[in-house]
N, C-alpha and C positions, 0 to 999 in steps of 0.2 A: 292789677291782677292779669289783665291782658298782656302787659309787658312781660310778666313772669312766664306766661305760657309761650310767648314768642321766643324768649331766651331759651326755654327748655326745648322747644322744637328745633331751634338752631343747633343746640348742642347735640341733640339726637341725630340731626342730619349730618353734622360734622363727623360724629362717631361712625355713622353708616358709611360715609365716603372713605373714611380712614380704614375701615374694615376691608372694603373691597380693594383699595389700593394695596393693602398688606397681602390680601389673598392673591392678587395678580402677581405681585413680586415673588411670592412663594411658588406660584405656578411656573414662572420663568426660571426660578432658581433650580427647581427639581425636575423640570421637564426632560433635560438630557438624560438624567439618571433613570427616569421612568421609561424613556424610549429604549435605552440600552437594556434595561431589564426585560422589556417586551421582546426585543430582538433575541435575547438569550433564551427566553421562554419559547419563542417560535422555533429556534434552532433545536431545542430539546424535543419539542413536540414533533419535529420533522424527522427525528432520528439521526440528524447530523451529529457526528461526534465532536467533542470539544477538541480544538486544535492545539496540540502540544507546542511548546516553544521551539522555534526553528523551522516549522513548516509554514507554507504560505496558503492561507485560505483562498486567495485569489486564483490559485492554481488547482484547487480542489474541484475536479470535474464531475458534474452531475448532468447527465443528458436531459434535454428538455422533455423527452418522452418517457423518462423514468425518474420522476421526482422521489426524493427520499421521504419515507414516513417510518415511524417507530414500529408500526405493524408490519411493514414490508421487511424491515431489518430483522424482526423476530422470525418471520417466515423464512427468510434467507438463511438464518442461523440454523433452523431445523434442517433445511435441505443440505447445507454445507456439511453437517455432521452425520446425516442419515445414510447408513450403509445400504438401505433399500434402494438408493439411487444408483444401483449397479445391477447387472444381470443376475449375479449370484448372491446378493445381499452381504457382500464382504468388503466392498470398497466404497468409501466416502471421499468427498473432497479432502476431508481432514486426515485421510489415510496418508496422503503425500504432503499435506500442509498441516503439520502437527503443532498446536499452539505452543507447547513447552520448548519446541525447537525453532522458535521464531517463525512458525508456519512454513518450515521445510520438513524433510523427513530424515536428514542425517545420512542419506545413502548416496553413493556415487550416481546411480540411476534409479529411477522409481520402479516399484513393483506394482503391477495391476492385477487384473482378474486372472485366475488360474496361475498365479505367481509368475506371470509373464513380465519380462523386463523390457523397458524401452531403451533408447540410447542417450537420453538426456536426464540431467539432474533436475529435481523440482526446485524452481526458484521460489524465494520467499513471496508470500501473498501480501506482505506489508507494503503500505504506501502505494498501492496500485491505483488509488483514486487520482493520483497526480500524473497519470500517463494514459494514453489512448491505445497505442500499439502494444499488444500483449504476446506472450510466449517468447522463447529465446530467438525465434526467427521473425517475430512481429506479424505472424499470419492473421491474427485476430485484430480487427481495427478498433474494437471496443471491449470493455471489461464484460459486457453482457455476452458477447460472442465467445470470449474466453471461458466464461462460466459454464457454458454448455458444450464446448468443444470436446472435452475428454469423455463425455457421457456416451457418445456413439463411437468412440475409439475402441477397436477390438482388443487392444492389449491394456486398456485402462479400465473404464467402467463396463465396457463390453456389450452395450446394447447394440442390436442390429442396426437401428437407426433411431432418430429422435422420436418418431411415432411410437416405437415400442416403449421408450422411457415414459412418454406422456400417458400412454395407456396404463402402464403400471401404477403411476401416481394417481390416476383417475379411479383406480380400484380401492384407494384408501380414502374413506369418507372424511376423515379428519383433514386431509389435504384439500379435498373438494371444498369444504366449508371455508378454510383459510384463504384459498385462492379467490373464492367468490367475495369474501369480506374485503380482501386487500385490493383486488383488481376489478371486481364487479363482473367477472366472467369466468368461464371454465379454464382449466389448466391447458396451457399451450407451451411449446418450446420457448417462445419469446418471454412469456411471463415467468417461466422457471429461470431463465437467464437473468431477467430483471431482478428477481428476488435475491438470487445468489450474489449478483454484482452489488446490490444495495448493501447486503451484509458485508461483503469484502471491502466496501468503502469505509467501514468503521474500523478496519485493521490498520492502525497507525503507529509509527514510531517517531518520536521526537523528544525534546527536552533531554538530550544527551549531555554529557559533560562539555563537549565542544559547543553545543548550543548555549549552554549557560556561560561559557567563556566568551563567545562572540556576540551573543544577543542579550544575555543577561548581565554582561559586563562583570562577571565574577572571575577575577584574575587568578584565583586559586582553584578554579574548577578542573584544570588539567595541570599535570606536572611539567617541570622544565623539559624533561625528555619528550613529552608529548608535544610541547611547543616547538621543539626542534624538529620533531616528526612532521608537524603541520607545515613548517617552512619547506621541508623536503617534499612533502606531498604536492605543494603548489609550485615547487621549483625543480630542483635537480632530478627528483624521482618521476616527474612528469605525470603523476596520477591525475591531477586536476584537469588535464586536457580533456579527458573523456568522463571522468567522475566529477562532473561539475554541477553547480547549482545547489539549492538547498537539499535536494534529494540525492546528491552525489551520483548523478547519472545524466549524460547528455541525451539519453533515450534514443541513441543512434546505434549503428551496427558496425562492427570492426572485426577484421581478421587479425588474430594474435598468433596464429599458427598452431593453436590447440588441436590435437588429433591429426595433424599433418604427418604423413608418412605411414599411417596405419593402413591395413589392408582395405578397410571400408571407411571412406571419408564422409563425414556428415557435412554437407555443403551449406547448411544453415540458411541464411537469408536468400541465397540463390534460388531455393525452391519456391520462393514467393515472387521474386522480381524477374527471374531468369536473366539477370544481368551478370555477365562474366565477372565483373569487378566485385560482386557480392559473394563469390564462392568462398566458403569458410568463414563468413562474417556472422557474428552473433551480437545480440543486444547487450549494451552496457548495463549490468545490474546495479541497483542501488547498493551503496556500501553501508547503509544504516543497518545495524545489528549484524555486521559482517563477522564479528567474533563468534556469533551463535549459529551461523548458517553453513558450516563446513559439511562436506567437502566442496571444493570450488571449481569454477569453470563449467561450461555447458555440459560437459561429460563427467563432472565430478572427479577428474583425474588428479587434482592437486589436493592433498589431504589436509594441509595446514596453511595458515596465513604465511608462515615462514617459507613454505614451498612456493606460494604465489609471488612473494617478494623476490625470491631467487629466480623464478621463471622470468619475471619482467627485467630483473637485473641483467640477465643473459641476453635480453633482446628478443624474447619469444622464440618461435621456431620459424626459420626462414622458409619462405614459399613465394610463388609468383604474385600472390595477392596480399602479402603482408601489409598491414596498415603502416603508413609512413610515420605514424606517431610512435611506433614500437622500435626502439633502438637500445643498444646496451647502455646501462646507466652508470656503471662503475661505482656503485655504492660501497662504502666501507662497512665492516662488521658493525661498528657503532651506529652508523647511519641506518642500517637495516633494523637494528634493535629499536632505535628511536621511531622509525616509521611504523613498526609493529605496535609500539606503545601508543602511538597516535590513533591507529586504526581501531584500537579497543575503546577509544573515547567516543565512538559513534554508536555505542549501545545506549538506548534511551528507554522510554516508557510510552504507554498508551495502548498496549496490547496484552499485557500480562494478565489482566483480569478476565480475559475471554476464555470460557470453558464450554464443553459440550453440554447440551441440555440433558437433564436427568431422564426425561421421558419425551416421546415423540408422538405426533398425530397418529391416531389409529382409525 
């Protein structure tokens, strides 16, 4: 009898140990997947967008003093689309950065308060999370500074100063509550900039046909003409010298001769650095969604991509500060056509779902 009990206990003990060995093996087998799922959940909770194919998450810039949260993204979205963020309640950020136009406005130069016009085209707001220097002349060192810069511009949003803008927002109880919930303090110009910048970091374009061709290894993602255009882009046409990297921009400033010879010359980067060599230099824009962001150049002077290719093919406009990268290209008609076909392969996704809120804080 005692022997039977001992044998039964030994069997139970063996089954007990076998169970825990099996449990530990399962834990090690599924731990990486559990960790990945947790990281994905944390990214979702933080408000960080899913990164489309072709973009580099390592280059996605989030300042240490402005972490992303889904609540801050939602607040920034309200502010981005709210026309009350102007002196006369007629201009919002989205007035010049219209979602269906790839966050541009389709105009040579933008129109602000009292239908005043500036001298520059509205660049796309897409993929701004991958760069620090903002505006055509790079005068804003951060996306936060860019987000509030137009608010006190007399021909854009028209506030006398940032204090007037903050005072107006503070009169809206709904915004008072949202800023307190998100930042734990009252509305300031800094928190306005942080909220709008956080929303702008969700405006992404990737997973284009070119991304699927190069990163997804889909050899049929682009046509033979586009493949020839890609070779031209990186070779004879010299586009890749400045339109480099995953975002197709070196984030630097170059003089192409655009606007040279006009009665009033926009000196561009020179206004920021006061360096003579920067006269007439402007930031290299991303080429992602370039098919949808016409007209082109800082002054919107080139209506079509065909015009842009012709401009570069002629070697820009000669002037004392012309970039050494700009030379006549001698492209044939077929090569121009192939290059144009390639440029249209940079249209992707990640932004088309974004729309204005149906209601705003009251």
